[in-house]
C-alpha positions as CSV (number, residue, x, y, z in Angstrom):
1,M,116.1,-42.9,-25.9
2,V,116.0,-46.4,-24.4
3,T,119.7,-46.7,-24.6
4,W,120.2,-43.4,-22.8
5,Q,117.7,-44.6,-20.1
6,R,119.8,-47.8,-19.5
7,K,123.0,-45.9,-19.3
8,A,121.5,-43.3,-17.0
9,Q,120.2,-46.0,-14.6
10,A,123.7,-47.4,-14.3
11,C,124.8,-44.0,-13.0
12,G,121.8,-43.7,-10.6
13,L,119.9,-41.3,-12.8
14,H,116.3,-41.7,-14.0
15,L,115.3,-40.4,-17.4
16,F,111.7,-40.4,-18.3
17,P,109.8,-38.9,-21.3
18,V,108.2,-35.5,-21.2
19,P,105.9,-33.9,-23.8
20,S,107.6,-32.0,-26.6
21,D,105.0,-29.3,-25.9
22,P,104.5,-29.5,-22.1
23,F,102.0,-26.6,-22.0
24,A,99.3,-27.0,-24.6
25,L,98.3,-23.4,-24.4
26,P,94.6,-22.8,-24.8
27,Y,95.0,-20.0,-27.3
28,S,96.9,-22.1,-29.8
29,C,95.0,-23.6,-32.8
30,N,97.0,-26.8,-32.7
31,S,96.6,-27.6,-29.0
32,D,94.5,-30.5,-27.8
33,P,91.7,-29.2,-25.6
34,L,91.6,-32.4,-23.6
35,R,95.1,-32.1,-22.2
36,G,95.3,-28.3,-21.8
37,P,96.8,-26.9,-18.6
38,I,94.8,-26.0,-15.6
39,L,94.8,-22.3,-14.5
40,V,95.6,-22.0,-10.8
41,P,94.6,-18.4,-10.0
42,L,96.8,-16.4,-7.7
43,N,95.2,-14.3,-5.0
44,V,97.1,-11.0,-5.3
45,S,94.7,-9.0,-3.2
46,C,96.2,-10.4,0.0
47,F,99.5,-8.6,-0.8
48,T,98.1,-5.1,-0.3
49,L,97.1,-3.8,3.1
50,P,94.0,-1.6,3.2
51,G,94.9,2.1,2.8
52,S,98.5,1.4,1.8
53,E,100.2,3.0,-1.2
54,P,101.0,0.7,-4.1
55,F,104.7,1.5,-4.0
56,A,105.2,2.0,-0.3
57,Q,108.4,0.1,-0.2
58,F,110.1,2.5,-2.6
59,P,111.1,6.2,-2.0
60,A,108.1,8.5,-2.1
61,D,109.5,10.7,-4.9
62,T,109.5,7.8,-7.3
63,W,105.8,6.7,-6.8
64,G,104.5,8.9,-9.7
65,R,107.1,7.8,-12.2
66,R,106.6,4.1,-11.2
67,M,102.8,4.4,-11.6
68,H,103.3,5.9,-15.0
69,L,105.6,3.1,-16.1
70,F,103.2,0.4,-14.9
71,Q,100.2,1.7,-16.7
72,P,99.8,0.1,-20.1
73,P,100.0,2.6,-23.0
74,T,96.9,1.0,-24.5
75,R,94.7,1.7,-21.5
76,T,92.7,4.5,-23.3
77,R,92.1,2.3,-26.3
78,T,90.8,-0.8,-24.5
79,F,87.2,-1.6,-23.5
80,S,86.0,-3.8,-20.7
81,T,83.9,-6.9,-21.0
82,S,82.5,-9.3,-18.5
83,S,85.4,-11.7,-19.2
84,A,88.2,-9.2,-19.3
85,S,89.1,-9.8,-15.7
86,Q,89.6,-13.5,-16.5
87,L,92.2,-12.7,-19.2
88,N,94.3,-10.6,-16.9
89,Q,94.0,-12.8,-13.9
90,P,97.5,-13.7,-12.6
91,G,98.1,-17.4,-11.9
92,F,100.0,-20.5,-12.8
93,L,99.5,-23.1,-15.6
94,W,99.5,-26.6,-14.1
95,T,99.9,-29.6,-16.3
96,F,100.4,-33.3,-15.7
97,N,103.0,-35.4,-17.5
98,Y,100.7,-37.7,-19.5
99,M,103.6,-39.5,-21.2
100,L,104.6,-41.4,-18.1
101,T,104.0,-45.1,-18.6
102,R,103.3,-47.6,-15.9
103,R,107.0,-48.4,-15.7
104,W,107.7,-44.9,-14.5
105,K,104.6,-44.5,-12.3
106,V,106.2,-45.8,-9.1
107,P,106.1,-43.7,-6.0
108,Q,109.9,-43.6,-5.6
109,I,110.5,-41.9,-8.9
110,S,107.5,-39.7,-9.9
111,G,104.8,-40.3,-7.4
112,D,101.4,-41.7,-8.3
113,E,98.2,-39.9,-9.6
114,V,96.8,-39.5,-6.1
115,L,100.0,-37.7,-5.1
116,A,99.7,-35.4,-8.1
117,E,96.1,-34.6,-7.3
118,K,97.1,-33.9,-3.7
119,M,99.9,-31.6,-4.8
120,L,97.5,-29.7,-7.2
121,H,94.9,-29.3,-4.4
122,D,97.5,-28.0,-2.0
123,F,99.0,-25.6,-4.6
124,R,95.5,-24.3,-5.2
125,L,94.9,-23.7,-1.5
126,F,98.3,-22.0,-1.3
127,C,97.6,-19.7,-4.2
128,A,94.2,-18.8,-2.7
129,N,95.9,-17.8,0.5
130,D,94.3,-20.5,2.6
131,R,95.2,-20.2,6.3
132,N,97.2,-17.1,5.3
133,R,100.1,-19.2,3.9
134,L,100.7,-17.1,0.8
135,R,100.8,-13.9,2.8
136,D,103.2,-15.4,5.3
137,F,105.4,-16.6,2.5
138,W,105.4,-13.1,0.9
139,D,106.2,-11.5,4.3
140,S,109.0,-13.8,5.0
141,H,110.6,-13.2,1.6
142,L,109.9,-9.4,1.3
143,P,113.0,-8.4,3.3
144,L,115.2,-10.4,0.9
145,L,114.1,-8.1,-2.0
146,A,116.1,-5.0,-2.3
147,P,113.7,-2.1,-2.5
148,T,116.3,0.2,-3.9
149,S,118.1,-0.5,-7.2
150,P,120.6,1.4,-9.4
151,T,117.7,2.7,-11.5
152,D,116.0,4.4,-8.5
153,D,118.1,7.5,-9.2
154,L,116.8,7.6,-12.7
155,M,113.2,7.2,-11.6
156,S,113.2,10.0,-9.0
157,E,111.3,13.0,-10.2
158,P,113.2,16.3,-10.6
């Protein structure tokens, strides 16, 4: 690895170590609980407008079929507990690269720990829809998504 790092530096590239298991998932028996990832919850309630249909951007004759396909088949066999909403909460797993040594912790290459904390804080605010940033991002990218696809003909109800 050291030889590759030296050769890469001659070419203007920076190689630095990363964990072999970057996300120590909390449900794994072999993961270290002290370096587990941080769940950054995503506020999806800001994407729906009050009184709007769930599939309003798609043709109206496909709504029923889409709802049927989105419902899990095990819905009738599951039960709800107080922590069930936490298990199904959408979000991102955030982890820090704990393998960086002091040699690589220079602001020009990877930033410092204060920068990483600031990035995590800003990402949490973004995912929580602080100052309506998430909703604005969604609205600016929604026109780029094609609401119709080749499978829409298959999904239309006869």
